[in-house]
C-alpha positions in Angstrom: 125.1 112.5 24.5 123.0 109.9 26.1 121.9 106.4 25.0 118.2 106.2 25.4 117.3 102.7 24.4 118.5 99.6 22.7 116.0 97.6 20.6 116.3 94.1 19.1 115.9 94.8 15.4 116.3 91.2 14.1 116.3 88.2 16.5 118.6 85.2 16.2 117.4 82.3 14.1 118.5 79.6 16.5 119.3 79.2 20.2 122.8 78.6 21.6 121.9 75.1 22.6 119.5 72.7 20.8 116.5 71.0 22.2 118.3 67.6 21.7 121.3 68.8 23.8 119.0 70.0 26.6 117.1 66.7 26.6 120.3 64.8 26.9 121.3 67.1 29.8 118.0 66.5 31.7 118.0 62.8 30.7 114.7 62.9 28.8 114.4 60.7 25.7 110.6 61.0 25.2 109.0 64.1 23.7 106.5 64.8 26.5 108.5 67.6 28.0 109.8 69.2 24.8 107.7 72.4 25.2 108.8 72.9 28.8 112.4 72.3 27.9 112.2 74.8 25.0 110.7 77.4 27.4 113.5 76.8 29.9 116.1 77.3 27.2 114.4 80.5 26.1 114.2 81.7 29.8 117.9 80.9 30.5 119.1 82.5 27.3 117.1 85.7 27.9 118.6 85.8 31.5 122.1 85.8 30.0 122.0 87.8 26.8 120.7 91.0 25.3 120.4 94.4 27.1 118.5 92.8 30.0 120.9 89.8 30.3 123.6 89.5 32.9 126.5 89.1 30.4 126.0 92.2 28.3 126.4 90.1 25.2 124.6 88.7 22.2 125.2 85.0 21.7 123.8 84.0 18.3 123.9 86.6 15.4 121.2 89.2 15.8 120.7 92.9 14.9 120.3 95.6 17.5 119.6 99.4 17.2 121.0 101.8 19.9 119.3 105.1 19.9 121.1 108.3 21.1 120.1 111.9 21.6 123.1 113.0 19.5 126.6 112.2 18.6 129.3 112.2 21.3 131.8 115.1 21.9 134.6 112.6 21.6 135.4 110.5 18.6 134.1 107.3 20.2 130.5 106.1 20.2 130.1 103.1 22.6 127.7 100.3 21.6 125.6 98.5 24.2 126.3 94.8 23.4 129.3 92.7 22.4 130.7 91.1 20.4 129.8 93.2 17.4 130.4 91.7 13.9 129.6 94.7 11.8 127.8 98.1 11.7 124.7 97.9 9.5 124.1 101.6 9.4 124.4 104.8 11.4 121.4 107.0 10.7 120.7 110.5 12.1 118.4 113.4 11.9 120.4 116.4 10.7 120.2 119.9 12.0 117.5 120.7 9.4 115.3 117.8 10.6 116.1 115.6 7.6 117.0 111.9 7.8 120.6 111.1 6.8 123.0 108.2 6.9 126.7 108.5 8.0 129.0 107.3 5.3 130.9 104.1 6.3 134.1 105.9 5.1 133.8 108.2 8.1 134.0 105.6 10.9 135.4 102.2 11.9 134.3 99.5 14.3 136.7 98.9 17.2 136.7 97.0 20.5 138.6 97.0 23.8 138.2 95.5 27.2 135.1 97.7 27.9 133.3 96.6 24.7 132.7 97.6 21.1 132.5 101.1 19.8 132.5 103.2 16.6 135.4 105.6 16.2 135.6 108.4 13.7 138.1 108.0 10.9 140.9 110.5 10.9 139.9 114.0 9.8 136.2 113.1 10.0 133.7 114.8 12.3 130.4 113.9 13.6 127.6 115.8 11.8 125.3 118.2 13.7 122.0 116.7 14.6 118.5 118.0 15.4 117.7 118.4 19.1 115.6 115.3 19.8 115.7 112.1 21.7 116.1 109.9 18.7 118.7 112.0 16.8 121.1 109.1 16.2 120.4 105.4 15.5 123.2 102.8 15.2 122.1 99.5 13.9 124.7 96.7 14.3 125.1 93.0 14.0 126.1 91.3 17.2 126.9 87.8 18.4 129.5 85.1 18.2 128.1 83.6 14.9 125.2 82.0 13.2 125.4 78.5 14.8 125.4 77.2 18.4 129.0 75.9 17.9 130.1 79.5 17.4 129.1 80.4 21.0 131.9 79.7 23.6 131.6 76.2 25.1 131.6 77.5 28.6 128.5 79.6 27.9 126.7 76.7 26.2 127.6 74.5 29.1 126.3 77.0 31.6 123.0 77.2 29.7 122.6 73.4 29.7 123.4 73.3 33.5 120.8 76.0 34.2 118.2 74.3 32.1 118.9 71.0 33.9 118.8 72.8 37.3 115.5 74.4 36.6 114.0 71.3 35.1 115.0 69.2 38.1 113.7 71.8 40.6 110.3 72.5 39.3 108.3 71.9 42.4 106.7 74.6 44.6 108.9 76.2 47.2 108.2 74.8 50.7 108.5 77.0 53.8 111.2 75.6 56.1 112.9 73.7 53.4 116.3 74.9 52.2 116.5 76.2 48.6 118.5 74.2 46.1 121.5 76.3 45.1 122.5 76.9 41.5 125.6 74.9 40.6 128.8 76.8 41.4 130.2 75.6 38.1 127.7 77.9 36.3 129.1 81.0 37.9 132.6 79.9 37.1 131.8 79.2 33.5 130.1 82.6 33.0 132.6 84.8 35.0 135.0 85.4 32.1 132.2 86.5 29.8 130.6 89.0 32.1 131.4 92.5 30.8 132.6 95.0 33.4 130.3 98.0 34.1 127.4 96.5 32.0 
């Protein structure tokens, strides 16, 4: 079994930090820079979260679909992101080529140090699937919660620090001038949340 892709099915409705929080961090009261600050928030958040982010996590509630070429040989099906709030559905193409949905009574959501996964209930078995790349689709709800306050404070603080750093260092890079380092506190704040082997 191989995971072929992970797709954002339903994006979060808010960002982990507000524009007002970011404006305070960069010490801007006026609204002239709002668009740029919002773009910086979006860029920093996308650097941290989702399947392309360095944390391997979803921050604010969002739905993802992981696509596999079949069910695993073991009773464990690993999901790409953490934390996972719930499984929305597990759909598959059966051996006859028909679409089907796995009954929620046949699996449970679990997590351990490596991440979140679906495990078969006792005495259940994965159904046979058609031989195709998109044989199994697991849609799940991930993230810490619906509001910025649900995201761990250290992650929110790192986002604000990165936004402020990028806002304060917007000029062109000059040859022969040393680059401004990203604050070390950002790495320290994010370290506990980086998932191993992501």
